[in-house]
N, CA, C and O atoms as a Tinker XYZ file with bonds, in Angstrom:
   552  protein
     1  N     89.488000  117.547000  107.214000    73     2
     2  CA    89.334000  117.830000  105.795000    64     1     3
     3  C     88.015000  118.551000  105.507000    63     2     4     5
     4  O     87.598000  118.662000  104.354000    81     3
     5  N     87.376000  119.033000  106.552000    73     3     6
     6  CA    86.077000  119.677000  106.393000    64     5     7
     7  C     86.148000  120.912000  105.502000    63     6     8     9
     8  O     85.211000  121.178000  104.749000    81     7
     9  N     87.229000  121.663000  105.570000    73     7    10
    10  CA    87.333000  122.892000  104.783000    64     9    11
    11  C     88.082000  122.712000  103.469000    63    10    12    13
    12  O     87.951000  123.536000  102.563000    81    11
    13  N     88.862000  121.647000  103.358000    73    11    14
    14  CA    89.633000  121.419000  102.137000    64    13    15
    15  C     88.949000  120.453000  101.184000    63    14    16    17
    16  O     89.315000  120.380000  100.011000    81    15
    17  N     87.970000  119.717000  101.666000    73    15    18
    18  CA    87.364000  118.670000  100.857000    64    17    19
    19  C     88.239000  117.426000  100.903000    63    18    20    21
    20  O     89.367000  117.471000  101.395000    81    19
    21  N     87.729000  116.340000  100.401000    73    19    22
    22  CA    88.508000  115.126000  100.308000    64    21    23
    23  C     88.236000  114.085000  101.375000    63    22    24    25
    24  O     88.814000  112.998000  101.338000    81    23
    25  N     87.366000  114.398000  102.327000    73    23    26
    26  CA    87.134000  113.431000  103.403000    64    25    27
    27  C     86.436000  112.173000  102.890000    63    26    28    29
    28  O     86.695000  111.080000  103.393000    81    27
    29  N     85.556000  112.308000  101.900000    73    27    30
    30  CA    84.909000  111.124000  101.321000    64    29    31
    31  C     85.945000  110.236000  100.638000    63    30    32    33
    32  O     85.968000  109.024000  100.852000    81    31
    33  N     86.806000  110.843000   99.813000    73    31    34
    34  CA    87.834000  110.080000   99.111000    64    33    35
    35  C     88.784000  109.421000  100.108000    63    34    36    37
    36  O     89.199000  108.279000   99.911000    81    35
    37  N     89.127000  110.138000  101.177000    73    35    38
    38  CA    89.993000  109.585000  102.217000    64    37    39
    39  C     89.339000  108.366000  102.870000    63    38    40    41
    40  O     89.982000  107.332000  103.054000    81    39
    41  N     88.068000  108.493000  103.214000    73    39    42
    42  CA    87.346000  107.390000  103.840000    64    41    43
    43  C     87.318000  106.165000  102.928000    63    42    44    45
    44  O     87.637000  105.058000  103.363000    81    43
    45  N     86.938000  106.361000  101.663000    73    43    46
    46  CA    86.826000  105.227000  100.752000    64    45    47
    47  C     88.187000  104.607000  100.436000    63    46    48    49
    48  O     88.278000  103.389000  100.286000    81    47
    49  N     89.242000  105.409000  100.331000    73    47    50
    50  CA    90.581000  104.857000  100.097000    64    49    51
    51  C     91.005000  103.969000  101.265000    63    50    52    53
    52  O     91.538000  102.879000  101.062000    81    51
    53  N     90.765000  104.440000  102.488000    73    51    54
    54  CA    91.126000  103.640000  103.667000    64    53    55
    55  C     90.254000  102.397000  103.760000    63    54    56    57
    56  O     90.732000  101.326000  104.136000    81    55
    57  N     88.974000  102.535000  103.420000    73    55    58
    58  CA    88.038000  101.405000  103.449000    64    57    59
    59  C     88.493000  100.303000  102.486000    63    58    60    61
    60  O     88.531000   99.131000  102.858000    81    59
    61  N     88.835000  100.676000  101.259000    73    59    62
    62  CA    89.293000   99.702000  100.262000    64    61    63
    63  C     90.633000   99.107000  100.688000    63    62    64    65
    64  O     90.861000   97.907000  100.534000    81    63
    65  N     91.511000   99.944000  101.220000    73    63    66
    66  CA    92.829000   99.479000  101.666000    64    65    67
    67  C     92.703000   98.399000  102.756000    63    66    68    69
    68  O     93.552000   97.514000  102.861000    81    67
    69  N     91.649000   98.483000  103.554000    73    67    70
    70  CA    91.422000   97.511000  104.623000    64    69    71
    71  C     90.582000   96.318000  104.163000    63    70    72    73
    72  O     90.163000   95.492000  104.974000    81    71
    73  N     90.342000   96.239000  102.846000    73    71    74
    74  CA    89.636000   95.082000  102.309000    64    73    75
    75  C     88.169000   95.305000  102.009000    63    74    76    77
    76  O     87.478000   94.369000  101.609000    81    75
    77  N     87.679000   96.506000  102.190000    73    75    78
    78  CA    86.272000   96.799000  101.907000    64    77    79
    79  C     85.971000   96.745000  100.419000    63    78    80    81
    80  O     86.866000   96.895000   99.588000    81    79
    81  N     84.731000   96.534000  100.098000    73    79    82
    82  CA    84.289000   96.469000   98.698000    64    81    83
    83  C     83.279000   97.586000   98.439000    63    82    84    85
    84  O     82.453000   97.905000   99.295000    81    83
    85  N     83.360000   98.167000   97.257000    73    83    86
    86  CA    82.417000   99.200000   96.840000    64    85    87
    87  C     81.771000   98.716000   95.553000    63    86    88    89
    88  O     82.453000   98.229000   94.651000    81    87
    89  N     80.467000   98.850000   95.471000    73    87    90
    90  CA    79.725000   98.400000   94.300000    64    89    91
    91  C     79.063000   99.593000   93.637000    63    90    92    93
    92  O     78.458000  100.430000   94.308000    81    91
    93  N     79.178000   99.671000   92.324000    73    91    94
    94  CA    78.527000  100.735000   91.560000    64    93    95
    95  C     77.084000  100.339000   91.262000    63    94    96    97
    96  O     76.769000   99.165000   91.068000    81    95
    97  N     76.230000  101.334000   91.231000    73    95    98
    98  CA    74.829000  101.120000   90.888000    64    97    99
    99  C     74.556000  101.949000   89.641000    63    98   100   101
   100  O     74.539000  103.178000   89.703000    81    99
   101  N     74.345000  101.290000   88.522000    73    99   102
   102  CA    74.239000  101.994000   87.243000    64   101   103
   103  C     72.966000  102.816000   87.091000    63   102   104   105
   104  O     72.941000  103.758000   86.299000    81   103
   105  N     71.917000  102.489000   87.820000    73   103   106
   106  CA    70.664000  103.220000   87.637000    64   105   107
   107  C     70.410000  104.264000   88.741000    63   106   108   109
   108  O     69.293000  104.767000   88.862000    81   107
   109  N     71.413000  104.586000   89.526000    73   107   110
   110  CA    71.253000  105.602000   90.573000    64   109   111
   111  C     71.108000  106.980000   89.923000    63   110   112   113
   112  O     71.762000  107.281000   88.925000    81   111
   113  N     70.249000  107.802000   90.499000    73   111   114
   114  CA    70.054000  109.168000   90.000000    64   113   115
   115  C     70.486000  110.147000   91.072000    63   114   116   117
   116  O     70.137000  110.013000   92.245000    81   115
   117  N     71.253000  111.132000   90.640000    73   115   118
   118  CA    71.740000  112.149000   91.561000    64   117   119
   119  C     71.484000  113.512000   90.946000    63   118   120   121
   120  O     71.711000  113.719000   89.754000    81   119
   121  N     71.012000  114.437000   91.764000    73   119   122
   122  CA    70.780000  115.797000   91.301000    64   121   123
   123  C     71.399000  116.735000   92.326000    63   122   124   125
   124  O     71.170000  116.597000   93.528000    81   123
   125  N     72.180000  117.682000   91.842000    73   123   126
   126  CA    72.837000  118.611000   92.749000    64   125   127
   127  C     72.882000  119.992000   92.113000    63   126   128   129
   128  O     73.201000  120.134000   90.933000    81   127
   129  N     72.563000  120.997000   92.899000    73   127   130
   130  CA    72.695000  122.372000   92.438000    64   129   131
   131  C     74.150000  122.785000   92.598000    63   130   132   133
   132  O     74.738000  122.593000   93.662000    81   131
   133  N     74.735000  123.352000   91.546000    73   131   134
   134  CA    76.118000  123.818000   91.606000    64   133   135
   135  C     76.107000  125.337000   91.555000    63   134   136   137
   136  O     75.607000  125.935000   90.602000    81   135
   137  N     76.659000  125.948000   92.580000    73   135   138
   138  CA    76.733000  127.402000   92.662000    64   137   139
   139  C     77.538000  127.951000   91.481000    63   138   140   141
   140  O     78.561000  127.370000   91.118000    81   139
   141  N     77.103000  129.045000   90.883000    73   139   142
   142  CA    77.788000  129.578000   89.694000    64   141   143
   143  C     79.285000  129.843000   89.893000    63   142   144   145
   144  O     80.068000  129.660000   88.961000    81   143
   145  N     79.691000  130.270000   91.085000    73   143   146
   146  CA    81.127000  130.553000   91.255000    64   145   147
   147  C     81.971000  129.274000   91.267000    63   146   148   149
   148  O     83.190000  129.341000   91.109000    81   147
   149  N     81.341000  128.115000   91.453000    73   147   150
   150  CA    82.093000  126.859000   91.428000    64   149   151
   151  C     82.391000  126.368000   90.021000    63   150   152   153
   152  O     83.079000  125.360000   89.864000    81   151
   153  N     81.905000  127.033000   89.017000    73   151   154
   154  CA    82.233000  126.648000   87.649000    64   153   155
   155  C     83.192000  127.650000   87.009000    63   154   156   157
   156  O     83.434000  127.594000   85.803000    81   155
   157  N     83.737000  128.562000   87.808000    73   155   158
   158  CA    84.729000  129.489000   87.275000    64   157   159
   159  C     86.066000  128.763000   87.123000    63   158   160   161
   160  O     86.328000  127.766000   87.797000    81   159
   161  N     86.887000  129.271000   86.242000    73   159   162
   162  CA    88.192000  128.665000   85.995000    64   161   163
   163  C     89.038000  128.640000   87.266000    63   162   164   165
   164  O     89.638000  127.616000   87.592000    81   163
   165  N     89.090000  129.746000   87.974000    73   163   166
   166  CA    89.921000  129.824000   89.180000    64   165   167
   167  C     89.467000  128.813000   90.221000    63   166   168   169
   168  O     90.299000  128.108000   90.791000    81   167
   169  N     88.165000  128.726000   90.484000    73   167   170
   170  CA    87.670000  127.791000   91.503000    64   169   171
   171  C     88.002000  126.353000   91.122000    63   170   172   173
   172  O     88.443000  125.559000   91.953000    81   171
   173  N     87.779000  126.034000   89.843000    73   171   174
   174  CA    88.020000  124.661000   89.395000    64   173   175
   175  C     89.498000  124.288000   89.466000    63   174   176   177
   176  O     89.832000  123.165000   89.843000    81   175
   177  N     90.385000  125.213000   89.109000    73   175   178
   178  CA    91.812000  124.917000   89.187000    64   177   179
   179  C     92.271000  124.802000   90.639000    63   178   180   181
   180  O     93.091000  123.942000   90.960000    81   179
   181  N     91.756000  125.655000   91.514000    73   179   182
   182  CA    92.085000  125.541000   92.937000    64   181   183
   183  C     91.598000  124.196000   93.481000    63   182   184   185
   184  O     92.281000  123.568000   94.290000    81   183
   185  N     90.434000  123.762000   93.044000    73   183   186
   186  CA    89.891000  122.479000   93.478000    64   185   187
   187  C     90.779000  121.325000   93.001000    63   186   188   189
   188  O     91.014000  120.371000   93.743000    81   187
   189  N     91.271000  121.416000   91.762000    73   187   190
   190  CA    92.174000  120.390000   91.248000    64   189   191
   191  C     93.460000  120.338000   92.069000    63   190   192   193
   192  O     93.962000  119.258000   92.382000    81   191
   193  N     93.991000  121.516000   92.416000    73   191   194
   194  CA    95.200000  121.562000   93.240000    64   193   195
   195  C     94.957000  120.886000   94.582000    63   194   196   197
   196  O     95.750000  120.053000   95.020000    81   195
   197  N     93.850000  121.252000   95.236000    73   195   198
   198  CA    93.599000  120.723000   96.572000    64   197   199
   199  C     93.262000  119.243000   96.545000    63   198   200   201
   200  O     93.693000  118.500000   97.427000    81   199
   201  N     92.500000  118.797000   95.551000    73   199   202
   202  CA    92.166000  117.368000   95.511000    64   201   203
   203  C     93.407000  116.523000   95.259000    63   202   204   205
   204  O     93.512000  115.412000   95.779000    81   203
   205  N     94.349000  117.033000   94.466000    73   203   206
   206  CA    95.598000  116.313000   94.252000    64   205   207
   207  C     96.427000  116.285000   95.529000    63   206   208   209
   208  O     97.025000  115.263000   95.866000    81   207
   209  N     96.458000  117.407000   96.235000    73   207   210
   210  CA    97.172000  117.448000   97.519000    64   209   211
   211  C     96.534000  116.475000   98.509000    63   210   212   213
   212  O     97.238000  115.780000   99.242000    81   211
   213  N     95.215000  116.424000   98.531000    73   211   214
   214  CA    94.519000  115.502000   99.438000    64   213   215
   215  C     94.895000  114.054000   99.172000    63   214   216   217
   216  O     95.019000  113.260000  100.104000    81   215
   217  N     95.079000  113.704000   97.893000    73   215   218
   218  CA    95.481000  112.332000   97.566000    64   217   219
   219  C     96.836000  111.999000   98.171000    63   218   220   221
   220  O     97.060000  110.872000   98.612000    81   219
   221  N     97.742000  112.975000   98.194000    73   219   222
   222  CA    99.054000  112.741000   98.795000    64   221   223
   223  C     98.898000  112.525000  100.295000    63   222   224   225
   224  O     99.498000  111.609000  100.857000    81   223
   225  N     98.096000  113.362000  100.947000    73   223   226
   226  CA    97.891000  113.218000  102.393000    64   225   227
   227  C     97.279000  111.855000  102.722000    63   226   228   229
   228  O     97.688000  111.204000  103.683000    81   227
   229  N     96.306000  111.431000  101.931000    73   227   230
   230  CA    95.671000  110.127000  102.150000    64   229   231
   231  C     96.665000  108.997000  101.900000    63   230   232   233
   232  O     96.732000  108.046000  102.678000    81   231
   233  N     97.434000  109.096000  100.825000    73   231   234
   234  CA    98.416000  108.052000  100.504000    64   233   235
   235  C     99.451000  107.889000  101.599000    63   234   236   237
   236  O     99.894000  106.776000  101.883000    81   235
   237  N     99.836000  108.994000  102.214000    73   235   238
   238  CA   100.825000  108.923000  103.300000    64   237   239
   239  C    100.290000  108.153000  104.509000    63   238   240   241
   240  O    101.067000  107.588000  105.279000    81   239
   241  N     98.990000  108.131000  104.674000    73   239   242
   242  CA    98.394000  107.370000  105.778000    64   241   243
   243  C     98.437000  105.870000  105.502000    63   242   244   245
   244  O     98.456000  105.060000  106.429000    81   243
   245  N     98.452000  105.505000  104.214000    73   243   246
   246  CA    98.292000  104.105000  103.835000    64   245   247
   247  C     99.564000  103.398000  103.393000    63   246   248   249
   248  O     99.670000  102.180000  103.541000    81   247
   249  N    100.523000  104.127000  102.858000    73   247   250
   250  CA   101.684000  103.491000  102.231000    64   249   251
   251  C    102.992000  104.056000  102.785000    63   250   252   253
   252  O    103.012000  105.146000  103.356000    81   251
   253  N    104.080000  103.307000  102.613000    73   251   254
   254  CA   105.390000  103.793000  103.053000    64   253   255
   255  C    105.751000  105.095000  102.324000    63   254   256   257
   256  O    105.414000  105.270000  101.153000    81   255
   257  N    106.425000  105.986000  103.013000    73   255   258
   258  CA   106.704000  107.309000  102.449000    64   257   259
   259  C    107.543000  107.243000  101.174000    63   258   260   261
   260  O    107.356000  108.063000  100.275000    81   259
   261  N    108.468000  106.276000  101.078000    73   259   262
   262  CA   109.288000  106.169000   99.873000    64   261   263
   263  C    108.420000  105.843000   98.653000    63   262   264   265
   264  O    108.619000  106.405000   97.576000    81   263
   265  N    107.468000  104.943000   98.828000    73   263   266
   266  CA   106.570000  104.578000   97.723000    64   265   267
   267  C    105.738000  105.792000   97.301000    63   266   268   269
   268  O    105.570000  106.041000   96.107000    81   267
   269  N    105.225000  106.535000   98.261000    73   267   270
   270  CA   104.423000  107.731000   97.962000    64   269   271
   271  C    105.287000  108.758000   97.240000    63   270   272   273
   272  O    104.867000  109.330000   96.234000    81   271
   273  N    106.482000  108.991000   97.748000    73   271   274
   274  CA   107.391000  109.972000   97.173000    64   273   275
   275  C    107.675000  109.667000   95.706000    63   274   276   277
   276  O    107.589000  110.553000   94.857000    81   275
   277  N    108.014000  108.416000   95.410000    73   275   278
   278  CA   108.346000  108.023000   94.037000    64   277   279
   279  C    107.121000  108.128000   93.124000    63   278   280   281
   280  O    107.220000  108.677000   92.027000    81   279
   281  N    105.980000  107.616000   93.559000    73   279   282
   282  CA   104.793000  107.640000   92.692000    64   281   283
   283  C    104.301000  109.066000   92.458000    63   282   284   285
   284  O    103.836000  109.385000   91.364000    81   283
   285  N    104.398000  109.921000   93.465000    73   283   286
   286  CA   103.959000  111.309000   93.288000    64   285   287
   287  C    104.905000  112.041000   92.336000    63   286   288   289
   288  O    104.448000  112.784000   91.468000    81   287
   289  N    106.188000  111.846000   92.483000    73   287   290
   290  CA   107.131000  112.497000   91.561000    64   289   291
   291  C    106.901000  112.043000   90.118000    63   290   292   293
   292  O    106.993000  112.847000   89.191000    81   291
   293  N    106.605000  110.761000   89.931000    73   291   294
   294  CA   106.298000  110.267000   88.585000    64   293   295
   295  C    105.044000  110.935000   88.037000    63   294   296   297
   296  O    104.995000  111.328000   86.871000    81   295
   297  N    104.027000  111.060000   88.896000    73   295   298
   298  CA   102.796000  111.701000   88.429000    64   297   299
   299  C    103.008000  113.179000   88.137000    63   298   300   301
   300  O    102.442000  113.700000   87.176000    81   299
   301  N    103.809000  113.865000   88.944000    73   299   302
   302  CA   104.098000  115.280000   88.691000    64   301   303
   303  C    104.741000  115.428000   87.318000    63   302   304   305
   304  O    104.343000  116.291000   86.535000    81   303
   305  N    105.728000  114.597000   87.023000    73   303   306
   306  CA   106.396000  114.661000   85.730000    64   305   307
   307  C    105.402000  114.417000   84.596000    63   306   308   309
   308  O    105.398000  115.142000   83.601000    81   307
   309  N    104.568000  113.402000   84.749000    73   307   310
   310  CA   103.557000  113.091000   83.731000    64   309   311
   311  C    102.602000  114.267000   83.537000    63   310   312   313
   312  O    102.275000  114.624000   82.405000    81   311
   313  N    102.156000  114.867000   84.640000    73   311   314
   314  CA   101.231000  116.007000   84.559000    64   313   315
   315  C    101.881000  117.204000   83.878000    63   314   316   317
   316  O    101.234000  117.890000   83.087000    81   315
   317  N    103.148000  117.462000   84.174000    73   315   318
   318  CA   103.844000  118.585000   83.542000    64   317   319
   319  C    103.996000  118.373000   82.043000    63   318   320   321
   320  O    103.839000  119.309000   81.259000    81   319
   321  N    104.303000  117.142000   81.645000    73   319   322
   322  CA   104.430000  116.836000   80.216000    64   321   323
   323  C    103.078000  116.981000   79.529000    63   322   324   325
   324  O    102.978000  117.647000   78.499000    81   323
   325  N    102.043000  116.370000   80.080000    73   323   326
   326  CA   100.711000  116.442000   79.463000    64   325   327
   327  C    100.190000  117.878000   79.459000    63   326   328   329
   328  O     99.589000  118.321000   78.480000    81   327
   329  N    100.422000  118.604000   80.553000    73   327   330
   330  CA    99.986000  120.000000   80.615000    64   329   331
   331  C    100.662000  120.842000   79.561000    63   330   332   333
   332  O    100.025000  121.690000   78.935000    81   331
   333  N    101.951000  120.616000   79.358000    73   331   334
   334  CA   102.697000  121.371000   78.344000    64   333   335
   335  C    102.186000  121.062000   76.948000    63   334   336   337
   336  O    101.994000  121.964000   76.132000    81   335
   337  N    101.969000  119.788000   76.678000    73   335   338
   338  CA   101.464000  119.400000   75.357000    64   337   339
   339  C    100.101000  120.026000   75.106000    63   338   340   341
   340  O     99.872000  120.620000   74.052000    81   339
   341  N     99.182000  119.894000   76.085000    73   339   342
   342  CA    97.833000  120.447000   75.903000    64   341   343
   343  C     97.852000  121.964000   75.759000    63   342   344   345
   344  O     97.162000  122.523000   74.906000    81   343
   345  N     98.644000  122.623000   76.595000    73   343   346
   346  CA    98.681000  124.082000   76.565000    64   345   347
   347  C     99.302000  124.590000   75.261000    63   346   348   349
   348  O     98.780000  125.513000   74.636000    81   347
   349  N    100.408000  123.986000   74.864000    73   347   350
   350  CA   101.088000  124.450000   73.653000    64   349   351
   351  C    100.325000  124.142000   72.370000    63   350   352   353
   352  O    100.441000  124.875000   71.388000    81   351
   353  N     99.544000  123.063000   72.373000    73   351   354
   354  CA    98.781000  122.716000   71.165000    64   353   355
   355  C     97.379000  123.329000   71.160000    63   354   356   357
   356  O     96.660000  123.214000   70.168000    81   355
   357  N     96.991000  123.967000   72.238000    73   355   358
   358  CA    95.649000  124.559000   72.322000    64   357   359
   359  C     95.317000  125.505000   71.167000    63   358   360   361
   360  O     94.212000  125.430000   70.630000    81   359
   361  N     96.231000  126.392000   70.765000    73   359   362
   362  CA    95.892000  127.296000   69.656000    64   361   363
   363  C     95.512000  126.568000   68.365000    63   362   364   365
   364  O     94.758000  127.102000   67.552000    81   363
   365  N     96.028000  125.359000   68.175000    73   363   366
   366  CA    95.662000  124.600000   66.973000    64   365   367
   367  C     94.175000  124.276000   66.944000    63   366   368   369
   368  O     93.584000  124.126000   65.874000    81   367
   369  N     93.569000  124.168000   68.134000    73   367   370
   370  CA    92.150000  123.842000   68.225000    64   369   371
   371  C     91.261000  124.996000   67.789000    63   370   372   373
   372  O     90.059000  124.807000   67.601000    81   371
   373  N     91.831000  126.193000   67.625000    73   371   374
   374  CA    91.035000  127.323000   67.141000    64   373   375
   375  C     90.483000  127.055000   65.745000    63   374   376   377
   376  O     89.469000  127.630000   65.349000    81   375
   377  N     91.155000  126.180000   65.004000    73   375   378
   378  CA    90.661000  125.789000   63.678000    64   377   379
   379  C     89.278000  125.169000   63.804000    63   378   380   381
   380  O     88.413000  125.387000   62.956000    81   379
   381  N     89.072000  124.400000   64.857000    73   379   382
   382  CA    87.790000  123.723000   65.078000    64   381   383
   383  C     86.787000  124.635000   65.789000    63   382   384   385
   384  O     85.602000  124.306000   65.854000    81   383
   385  N     87.237000  125.769000   66.321000    73   383   386
   386  CA    86.330000  126.687000   67.004000    64   385   387
   387  C     86.840000  127.066000   68.382000    63   386   388   389
   388  O     87.802000  126.497000   68.898000    81   387
   389  N     86.160000  128.049000   68.956000    73   387   390
   390  CA    86.583000  128.567000   70.255000    64   389   391
   391  C     86.409000  127.537000   71.369000    63   390   392   393
   392  O     87.283000  127.414000   72.228000    81   391
   393  N     85.296000  126.793000   71.373000    73   391   394
   394  CA    85.052000  125.833000   72.449000    64   393   395
   395  C     86.127000  124.749000   72.517000    63   394   396   397
   396  O     86.628000  124.477000   73.608000    81   395
   397  N     86.506000  124.112000   71.395000    73   395   398
   398  CA    87.581000  123.107000   71.478000    64   397   399
   399  C     88.905000  123.706000   71.980000    63   398   400   401
   400  O     89.643000  123.057000   72.721000    81   399
   401  N     89.197000  124.951000   71.569000    73   399   402
   402  CA    90.403000  125.632000   72.064000    64   401   403
   403  C     90.335000  125.812000   73.572000    63   402   404   405
   404  O     91.282000  125.491000   74.289000    81   403
   405  N     89.203000  126.330000   74.047000    73   403   406
   406  CA    89.015000  126.587000   75.472000    64   405   407
   407  C     89.108000  125.290000   76.285000    63   406   408   409
   408  O     89.714000  125.261000   77.356000    81   407
   409  N     88.508000  124.232000   75.766000    73   407   410
   410  CA    88.534000  122.944000   76.452000    64   409   411
   411  C     89.963000  122.397000   76.537000    63   410   412   413
   412  O     90.376000  121.902000   77.586000    81   411
   413  N     90.712000  122.485000   75.444000    73   411   414
   414  CA    92.084000  121.992000   75.439000    64   413   415
   415  C     92.956000  122.806000   76.387000    63   414   416   417
   416  O     93.770000  122.243000   77.119000    81   415
   417  N     92.794000  124.115000   76.379000    73   415   418
   418  CA    93.567000  124.973000   77.275000    64   417   419
   419  C     93.239000  124.662000   78.730000    63   418   420   421
   420  O     94.137000  124.582000   79.568000    81   419
   421  N     91.946000  124.485000   79.032000    73   419   422
   422  CA    91.552000  124.147000   80.405000    64   421   423
   423  C     92.216000  122.840000   80.855000    63   422   424   425
   424  O     92.733000  122.761000   81.969000    81   423
   425  N     92.203000  121.826000   80.002000    73   423   426
   426  CA    92.798000  120.540000   80.383000    64   425   427
   427  C     94.311000  120.673000   80.597000    63   426   428   429
   428  O     94.867000  120.017000   81.478000    81   427
   429  N     94.971000  121.502000   79.813000    73   427   430
   430  CA    96.391000  121.748000   80.040000    64   429   431
   431  C     96.617000  122.430000   81.382000    63   430   432   433
   432  O     97.504000  122.028000   82.136000    81   431
   433  N     95.831000  123.452000   81.690000    73   431   434
   434  CA    95.949000  124.145000   82.972000    64   433   435
   435  C     95.606000  123.227000   84.135000    63   434   436   437
   436  O     96.203000  123.317000   85.207000    81   435
   437  N     94.644000  122.346000   83.916000    73   435   438
   438  CA    94.254000  121.385000   84.953000    64   437   439
   439  C     95.423000  120.461000   85.314000    63   438   440   441
   440  O     95.650000  120.169000   86.488000    81   439
   441  N     96.159000  120.006000   84.299000    73   439   442
   442  CA    97.338000  119.170000   84.564000    64   441   443
   443  C     98.365000  119.944000   85.402000    63   442   444   445
   444  O     98.947000  119.393000   86.336000    81   443
   445  N     98.583000  121.218000   85.065000    73   443   446
   446  CA    99.516000  122.038000   85.848000    64   445   447
   447  C     99.031000  122.206000   87.287000    63   446   448   449
   448  O     99.820000  122.095000   88.225000    81   447
   449  N     97.737000  122.472000   87.462000    73   447   450
   450  CA    97.181000  122.661000   88.809000    64   449   451
   451  C     97.373000  121.391000   89.647000    63   450   452   453
   452  O     97.728000  121.462000   90.824000    81   451
   453  N     97.138000  120.246000   89.035000    73   451   454
   454  CA    97.328000  118.985000   89.758000    64   453   455
   455  C     98.799000  118.789000   90.120000    63   454   456   457
   456  O     99.105000  118.351000   91.229000    81   455
   457  N     99.704000  119.104000   89.209000    73   455   458
   458  CA   101.136000  118.971000   89.486000    64   457   459
   459  C    101.541000  119.892000   90.637000    63   458   460   461
   460  O    102.340000  119.503000   91.489000    81   459
   461  N    101.003000  121.090000   90.666000    73   459   462
   462  CA   101.309000  122.025000   91.758000    64   461   463
   463  C    100.793000  121.484000   93.082000    63   462   464   465
   464  O    101.508000  121.510000   94.083000    81   463
   465  N     99.565000  120.998000   93.096000    73   463   466
   466  CA    98.990000  120.439000   94.320000    64   465   467
   467  C     99.782000  119.248000   94.838000    63   466   468   469
   468  O    100.038000  119.138000   96.037000    81   467
   469  N    100.168000  118.361000   93.934000    73   467   470
   470  CA   100.955000  117.182000   94.321000    64   469   471
   471  C    102.306000  117.596000   94.902000    63   470   472   473
   472  O    102.738000  117.073000   95.930000    81   471
   473  N    102.964000  118.535000   94.237000    73   471   474
   474  CA   104.284000  118.988000   94.681000    64   473   475
   475  C    104.206000  119.682000   96.035000    63   474   476   477
   476  O    105.012000  119.418000   96.927000    81   475
   477  N    103.237000  120.561000   96.178000    73   475   478
   478  CA   103.082000  121.273000   97.456000    64   477   479
   479  C    102.835000  120.304000   98.608000    63   478   480   481
   480  O    103.408000  120.463000   99.686000    81   479
   481  N    101.998000  119.315000   98.390000    73   479   482
   482  CA   101.704000  118.349000   99.456000    64   481   483
   483  C    102.907000  117.462000   99.747000    63   482   484   485
   484  O    103.192000  117.154000  100.904000    81   483
   485  N    103.608000  117.055000   98.701000    73   483   486
   486  CA   104.746000  116.160000   98.884000    64   485   487
   487  C    105.847000  116.820000   99.713000    63   486   488   489
   488  O    106.473000  116.178000  100.556000    81   487
   489  N    106.072000  118.107000   99.464000    73   487   490
   490  CA   107.153000  118.817000  100.151000    64   489   491
   491  C    106.650000  119.783000  101.231000    63   490   492   493
   492  O    107.417000  120.592000  101.751000    81   491
   493  N    105.341000  119.692000  101.568000    73   491   494
   494  CA   104.739000  120.575000  102.581000    64   493   495
   495  C    105.040000  122.040000  102.301000    63   494   496   497
   496  O    105.445000  122.780000  103.198000    81   495
   497  N    104.844000  122.455000  101.055000    73   495   498
   498  CA   105.202000  123.810000  100.633000    64   497   499
   499  C    104.102000  124.838000  100.828000    63   498   500   501
   500  O    104.387000  126.032000  100.913000    81   499
   501  N    102.860000  124.406000  100.900000    73   499   502
   502  CA   101.770000  125.367000  100.922000    64   501   503
   503  C    100.685000  124.915000  101.865000    63   502   504   505
   504  O    100.420000  123.725000  102.035000    81   503
   505  N    100.066000  125.909000  102.472000    73   503   506
   506  CA    98.923000  125.651000  103.331000    64   505   507
   507  C     97.771000  125.088000  102.490000    63   506   508   509
   508  O     97.688000  125.346000  101.289000    81   507
   509  N     96.911000  124.341000  103.114000    73   507   510
   510  CA    95.748000  123.785000  102.414000    64   509   511
   511  C     94.887000  124.904000  101.843000    63   510   512   513
   512  O     94.768000  125.977000  102.436000    81   511
   513  N     94.292000  124.644000  100.695000    73   511   514
   514  CA    93.333000  125.574000  100.110000    64   513   515
   515  C     91.978000  125.233000  100.717000    63   514   516   517
   516  O     91.461000  124.136000  100.509000    81   515
   517  N     91.411000  126.155000  101.457000    73   515   518
   518  CA    90.153000  125.900000  102.160000    64   517   519
   519  C     88.976000  126.356000  101.304000    63   518   520   521
   520  O     88.378000  127.404000  101.546000    81   519
   521  N     88.662000  125.546000  100.302000    73   519   522
   522  CA    87.597000  125.878000   99.361000    64   521   523
   523  C     86.233000  125.955000  100.018000    63   522   524   525
   524  O     85.346000  126.651000   99.525000    81   523
   525  N     86.057000  125.256000  101.112000    73   523   526
   526  CA    84.738000  125.172000  101.740000    64   525   527
   527  C     84.634000  125.998000  103.020000    63   526   528   529
   528  O     83.787000  125.724000  103.870000    81   527
   529  N     85.494000  127.009000  103.159000    73   527   530
   530  CA    85.409000  127.889000  104.326000    64   529   531
   531  C     84.109000  128.696000  104.290000    63   530   532   533
   532  O     83.542000  129.005000  105.338000    81   531
   533  N     83.639000  129.034000  103.096000    73   531   534
   534  CA    82.387000  129.773000  102.972000    64   533   535
   535  C     81.292000  128.861000  102.416000    63   534   536   537
   536  O     81.557000  127.897000  101.698000    81   535
   537  N     80.078000  129.199000  102.768000    73   535   538
   538  CA    78.913000  128.458000  102.271000    64   537   539
   539  C     78.475000  129.103000  100.965000    63   538   540   541
   540  O     78.466000  130.328000  100.842000    81   539
   541  N     78.117000  128.285000  100.003000    73   539   542
   542  CA    77.779000  128.782000   98.676000    64   541   543
   543  C     76.311000  129.098000   98.493000    63   542   544   545
   544  O     75.649000  128.496000   97.647000    81   543
   545  N     75.795000  130.026000   99.264000    73   543   546
   546  CA    74.450000  130.521000   99.055000    64   545   547
   547  C     73.322000  129.572000   99.373000    63   546   548   549
   548  O     72.223000  129.739000   98.844000    81   547
   549  N     73.549000  128.574000  100.221000    73   547   550
   550  CA    72.467000  127.649000  100.566000    64   549   551
   551  C     71.763000  128.134000  101.802000    63   550   552
   552  O     70.817000  127.496000  102.263000    81   551
């Protein structure tokens, strides 16, 4: 998962599945530089697709395939419904301004991207998106 991302989530999912405990620390401080191209719409939607696909791959390691198949199909349906609602109602947010419209449209597209990633992983339809094949200027 070095090029697709998701290895941390995979590790922690397996750790919890085996009985491990994770504790949150409310006063932890984290600072990270984010490369400008990682905040573009295309990069973020591709990341949503791949992270959703990664969840399917991780789930298949932990649970029976029938359970994964059913839960993923349910989530795909939910994402398609929510994406449609957000996308179709986005123009209404123009009343409140451009930013609320843009935010609503992004969330609708994000639901679609996640549904695509889940579907592709469930049916092995698409090669992994290798978001980390290149280094981001470090």
